[in-house]
DRENKOLTI-399576 format. One line per field, with one value per residue (C-alpha): x, y, z; residue number from 1. Coordinates in steps of 0.1 Angstrom, whole numbers, plus 2048, in hexadecimal, padded with zeros to 3 digits. Layout:
<sites>
c1 = X,...
c2 = Y,...
c3 = Z,...
k = NUM,...
</sites>
This chain:
<sites>
c1 = C52,C39,C45,C2C,C40,C24,C2C,C51,C51,C38,C50,C6D,C58,C4E,C73,C82,C69,C61,C3E,C25,C23,C49,C4D,C33,C42,C63,C56,C42,C1F,BFF,BFC,BDC,BF5,C10,BF3,BE9,C0F,C0F,BF2,C05,C13,C25,C36,C43,C6B,C71,C5C,C6D,C8F,C83,C76,C95,CA8,C92,C90,CB5,CAC,CAF,C90,C99,CAF,C8F,C89,CAC,CA7,C88,C97,CB4,CB4,CB6,C9C,C97,CBD,CBE,C9C,CA9,CCA,CB6,CA1,CC2,CD1,CB3,CB8,CDF,CD6,CBE,CD2,CF1,CDE
c2 = E86,EA1,EB8,EC1,EE3,EEE,ECE,ECC,EF0,EE5,EC6,EDB,EF6,EDC,ECA,EED,EEF,F13,F1F,F2B,F4B,F4D,F43,F59,F77,F6D,F6B,F87,F72,F70,F4D,F48,F4E,F37,F1C,F24,F1F,EFA,EF4,EFD,EE5,F04,F21,F43,F42,F64,F57,F34,F46,F56,F38,F23,F43,F3F,F1C,F16,EFC,EFB,EF3,EFD,ED8,EC8,ED1,EC7,EA7,EA1,EA3,E8D,E64,E53,E69,E55,E52,E78,E80,E6A,E80,E9F,E93,E8A,EAD,EBD,EA7,EB1,ED7,ED4,EBE,ED5,EF4
c3 = C92,C9E,CB6,CCD,CD9,CF2,D05,D03,D12,D31,D39,D39,D50,D67,D67,D70,D8D,D85,D87,D68,D7A,D7A,D56,D4C,D5D,D4D,D29,D2C,D2C,D42,D4E,D37,D1A,D29,D2A,D06,CFE,D0E,CF5,CD7,CBD,CAC,CBC,CB0,CAE,CC1,CDC,CDD,CDD,CFD,D09,D04,D18,D39,D38,D2D,D16,CEF,CE0,CBE,CC0,CBE,C9C,C92,CA4,C92,C70,C76,C73,C93,CA3,CC0,CCF,CCA,CDA,CFA,CF8,CF9,D18,D28,D22,D33,D53,D54,D53,D6F,D83,D84,D86
k = 1,2,3,4,5,6,7,8,9,10,11,12,13,14,15,16,17,18,19,20,21,22,23,24,25,26,27,28,29,30,31,32,33,34,35,36,37,38,39,40,41,42,43,44,45,46,47,48,49,50,51,52,53,54,55,56,57,58,59,60,61,62,63,64,65,66,67,68,69,70,71,72,73,74,75,76,77,78,79,80,81,82,83,84,85,86,87,88,89
</sites>
């Protein structure tokens, strides 16, 4: 499975209801840089760690899931965990 991390980040941002401007401020990036992140298929781990903290979502787990057999079930569980975090926030 190929992970498009930028799309995953954009989806999580929308799911949390955070604006691009607020997200950019929290990760110390301009709006233009944030939109650039959304287009990326790969990302620096330090930046991904910061994004994970800001969005309260472990994006690193996507790469662990991709390496495991039965990926589709785990992928569904990841999406469900995002919904639970947003609902409980």
